[in-house]
N, C-alpha and C positions, 0 to 999 in steps of 0.2 A: 196610541201610545198609553203607557201605564198612567194611572191616576197619580198625581203628585202627592207626596206625604207632607209637604209644607208649602203654604201659599205665603209669599213675601210681597207685601204691599209697599209701594212707594207712598209717600204721604201727600205732598203738594200736587194737586191736579189729579189725584186718584182717590184719596179719602176725603179731602177737603178741596173746595173750589177756591184756591188761594193764590194761584200764580198771577192772575191779573191784578189782584190787590197788592201783592208783594212788589210787583214790578211797577205799579202805579206809585207806590211809596218811593221807590228808587227814582223814578222820573220826576216826582214832585221835589225831592230834596236836591237832585242835580240841577233842576231849573232854578233853584234859589241861588245857585252859584253861576247862573247864566250858562249852564251846560244843557243842551237840549237833545233829548233822546226820545225817539218814538217808541210806542209799545212794541211794534214789530222788531225793532232793533234790540230792545231790552230782552225780549223773549228769546231771540236768536242767539244772543251772547250768553245769557245767564240762566235760562230755564234748565233745571235739573242739576246745576252745579252747586257746590257747597257755598255757604255764606262766606267762608274764609277765602275761597278762590275768587268769588265775585268781588269782595272788598279789595283783594290784592290787585285785581285787574283794574278796578276803578282808580286806586291810588297810583298805579303805574301810568294809566292814561291821563289822569287829570291832577297829578301831584301838585302842580303849581296853583291850582284853582280851589281845591277843597280844603276845608279847615280840619283841625285835629279832632273835632267833635262830630265829624261826618257820620260815623257809624251810629252814635247815640241819636242823632237827629233822624236818620233813616229808620232806625228801630222804633223810635217814638211815633213817627208817622205811620209806619206799618201796623203798630199796635192799635192806633186810632182807627185805621181802616178796617182791621180785623174785627174789632169790637163793634163797629157799625154794621158790617156787611158779610162777615165770613159765614159760609154755610157748608154743611157736609154735602158730598156728592149724592145725588138722588139715588136711592136704592142700596146704598152701602150698608146701612144697618141691617137690612133684611138679608143681604148676602153674607156678611160676616157672622151673623147669628145662626145661619143655616149651615155654615161650613162644618163638615164632620172631621176635617183634617186640622193639623196644627197651623197656626197663622202668626205672623209677626209683621212689624213695620221696620223698614230699612230706608232711612231718609237722609238727604244731604243737609237737612235742617239741624240746628243745634238742639241739645236736650231741652234747653229752656224754651225755645220756640215750639218744639213738639209738645211740651207740657202745656204751653199756653194755647196753641191752636186746637189740639185734640181735646183739651179740656173745654174750650169755648163751645164746641159743637157736640159734646157728649160722647166722644169716641175713646177718650183716654182709658176708661175702665174696660172697654171691649178688648184692649190689647195688652195693657200693663200686666207684668213688667217686661213683656217681650217687644220693646220699642228701642231700636238701635239707630245711632246717629253716626254720621261720617266723622265726627270728632273722636270716635273710638278706634279709628283705623288710621294707617299712615297716609293712604291715598284715597281721595273721594272719587265718585263717578266721573269719568267712564272707566276707571280702574275697577277690577272685580272685588277689591278688598272688603267693602262693606257687605256685599251679598255673601261672600264666603264666611265672613265673621258671623253674620246672622245665622247661616246654616249650621256653623259649628256650635254656636250657643244653643241652638234648638235641637242639636243632636241628629241632624238629617244630612245625608250626603248631597252634594250639589246636583247630582243626576236625578234626585228625587224631589227637586224644588221647582216651583213655578213662580216667576216674578210677574207682577202686574205693574206696568210702567207707562207714563205718559210722555217721557222725554227721550230725546235721542241719546244723551249721555247715559241715561238709565238703561236703555235697551242695549247699548254697547257694553255696559258693565255686566249685565246679565249674560250676554253672549260670551264675554271674556271669562266669566265664572263657570261656563259650560252648563248653564241652567236654561230651561225653557222660559220663554217670555211672551206674555200677551201684551199688546199695546192697548192703551185706553185713550179715547179722544172725547170723552164726555165733559171735560172741563171747559169753561167759557172762554179760555184763552186759545183753544185749538182752532186753527183755520181749516179751510176745506181740503187742503193738501196734506194735513198732518198725518192722516192715516197712511198715505203713500210713503211719507218720509219714514215712519216707524217700520213699515214693511221692508223698505229698502235696507234698513239697518239690521233686520233679522227677526222682527216680531213674527212669531208663529201665526198668530191671528190678531186682528185689531177689532175692537169693540167700542161702540159709542154709548153703551148703557150697561149698568151692572146686571140687569136682567139677562142680557146676552151672555155675559160671563157665566152667570149661574146656569144657563142652559148648556153652554159648552162643557161645563164641569158636571152636568147632570145633577144639579142640586135644586130640588124643588122649584123648577122654573116657573110653574104656574102661580107661585105665591110671591114672586119677587118682581 
């Protein structure tokens, strides 16, 4: 297949190893309301979906138990965990610095969270200003809106884009946008069956390391 003209990166679980930390914050705050959710349950329900969709679901499920400051408490706990432990995915700096094509970020996270997390690990300047959030479109993943918006902003047709995603909603969104999609399972939250799940949703190939993606794209594989 032709080499893509634009690489669209998801953020959480692809650029930064954040999914486990973000969902731990959710688990911790829900536990304070005597609502007990396992990490497996949290990831299954909310990995890859927008913060707004997650919050709406939480309020629908537990409206009689959570307080009005639930979001503020969860965000504060998440920030605490990010500042303590957030790391970039191994090999991501080398990959993005070697890319000869256009690149951007298209994430379910809010602009504020993207600024915070990418800034913490030193990735913000590698992508800015080409960092797009689901808050900029009507429908978040698994709808195609965000990826189509990113492609339009970057001036590249969907058929010439490649998405790199770690979540089922993200792979579905890329499929709906008629874009090629690679699955990524290098985040610490990914279980042993995650690659199979991404393949079943339509990921063209699935990789556990950024060096493997570089090799597939024929980008200086010996240096990454």
